[in-house]
C-alpha positions as CSV (number, residue, x, y, z in Angstrom):
1,M,-22.2,28.5,-57.9
2,A,-22.2,26.1,-55.0
3,A,-25.2,25.9,-52.8
4,T,-24.3,26.6,-49.2
5,K,-26.1,24.9,-46.3
6,T,-26.8,26.9,-43.2
7,K,-27.4,25.4,-39.8
8,K,-30.7,26.6,-38.4
9,T,-31.1,23.7,-36.0
10,T,-29.1,25.0,-33.1
11,K,-32.0,25.6,-30.8
12,A,-34.4,23.2,-32.4
13,A,-31.9,20.3,-32.0
14,H,-31.8,20.9,-28.2
15,E,-35.5,21.0,-27.9
16,E,-36.1,17.8,-29.9
17,T,-33.6,15.7,-28.0
18,P,-35.3,14.0,-25.0
19,N,-34.0,14.4,-21.5
20,K,-32.0,11.5,-20.3
21,L,-31.2,10.3,-16.8
22,R,-27.8,8.5,-17.0
23,I,-27.0,6.3,-14.0
24,R,-23.4,4.9,-13.7
25,V,-23.1,2.2,-11.1
26,R,-19.7,1.0,-9.9
27,A,-18.7,-1.7,-7.4
28,Y,-15.9,-4.1,-6.5
29,E,-18.1,-7.2,-6.5
30,H,-19.9,-8.0,-9.7
31,K,-22.7,-10.0,-7.9
32,L,-23.5,-7.1,-5.7
33,L,-23.4,-4.8,-8.7
34,D,-25.8,-7.0,-10.7
35,T,-28.3,-7.2,-7.8
36,S,-28.3,-3.4,-7.4
37,V,-28.7,-2.8,-11.1
38,K,-31.7,-5.3,-11.2
39,Q,-33.2,-3.3,-8.3
40,I,-32.8,-0.1,-10.2
41,M,-34.3,-1.6,-13.4
42,D,-37.3,-3.0,-11.5
43,T,-38.0,0.4,-9.9
44,A,-37.8,2.2,-13.3
45,L,-40.0,-0.4,-15.0
46,R,-42.6,-0.3,-12.2
47,Y,-43.2,3.4,-13.3
48,E,-43.2,2.4,-17.0
49,A,-40.0,4.2,-17.9
50,N,-38.2,3.9,-21.2
51,V,-35.0,2.2,-20.0
52,Q,-31.9,1.5,-22.1
53,G,-29.4,-0.9,-20.5
54,P,-27.8,-2.0,-18.4
55,I,-24.7,-1.6,-20.5
56,P,-21.5,-3.2,-19.1
57,L,-18.5,-1.0,-19.3
58,P,-14.9,-2.2,-19.3
59,T,-13.6,-3.4,-15.9
60,E,-10.8,-1.3,-14.4
61,H,-7.8,-3.4,-13.3
62,T,-5.4,-1.8,-10.8
63,K,-2.4,-3.8,-9.8
64,Y,-0.2,-3.2,-6.8
65,T,3.2,-4.8,-6.2
66,V,4.7,-4.7,-2.7
67,N,7.8,-6.1,-1.0
68,R,7.1,-9.1,1.3
69,G,9.8,-8.1,3.8
70,A,10.8,-4.7,5.0
71,F,14.5,-4.8,4.2
72,I,15.4,-8.5,3.6
73,D,14.6,-10.5,0.4
74,K,14.3,-7.6,-1.9
75,N,13.3,-10.0,-4.7
76,A,10.4,-11.5,-2.8
77,R,7.3,-9.5,-3.8
78,E,3.5,-9.9,-3.6
79,Q,1.0,-8.7,-6.2
80,F,-2.5,-7.5,-5.5
81,E,-5.2,-6.6,-7.9
82,M,-8.3,-4.4,-7.5
83,R,-11.1,-4.7,-10.0
84,V,-13.9,-2.1,-10.4
85,H,-17.0,-3.3,-12.4
86,K,-19.2,-0.7,-14.0
87,R,-22.6,-0.5,-15.6
88,V,-24.6,2.3,-17.3
89,I,-28.4,2.7,-17.4
90,D,-30.2,5.3,-19.4
91,I,-33.7,6.4,-18.6
92,V,-35.3,8.4,-21.4
93,N,-37.8,11.1,-20.5
94,P,-37.9,10.5,-16.7
95,T,-40.9,11.7,-14.8
96,P,-40.7,13.2,-11.3
97,K,-42.1,10.0,-9.8
98,I,-39.3,8.0,-11.3
99,I,-36.7,10.4,-10.0
100,E,-38.2,10.4,-6.6
101,A,-38.4,6.5,-6.5
102,L,-34.8,6.2,-7.5
103,T,-33.5,8.7,-4.9
104,S,-35.4,6.9,-2.1
105,L,-34.0,3.5,-3.2
106,S,-31.8,1.9,-0.6
107,L,-28.8,0.0,-2.2
108,P,-26.2,-2.0,-0.4
109,S,-23.0,-0.5,0.8
110,G,-20.0,-0.8,-1.6
111,V,-22.1,0.3,-4.6
112,N,-21.2,3.8,-5.9
113,I,-23.9,5.6,-8.0
114,E,-23.5,8.7,-10.2
115,V,-26.7,10.2,-11.7
116,K,-26.6,12.8,-14.5
117,M,-29.3,14.7,-16.4
118,M,-28.4,14.9,-20.0
């Protein structure tokens, strides 16, 4: 007779896992991205938060090829490239003070932020 294992940890597993605040930051310029990530990290560490990251994600490369002329020189083309740099920051067990401080944070334009509660 084989012993069968039953899973009784469906509700207990959700209660034990800590709440996470996942912040995804995206920008076209990596220097601007790094300064805004540093600003987020300083704000989180000021309130003694448990911070994981910043974790660099792969850079998106989007290439566009266009004709130089409208109807002459069909073989003359230009290529343009757009790069999107990304970082992820996880804050474990965020307090309401941390969330309020992060929402009132003013970051430069050109930086896109996505915040998720996990």
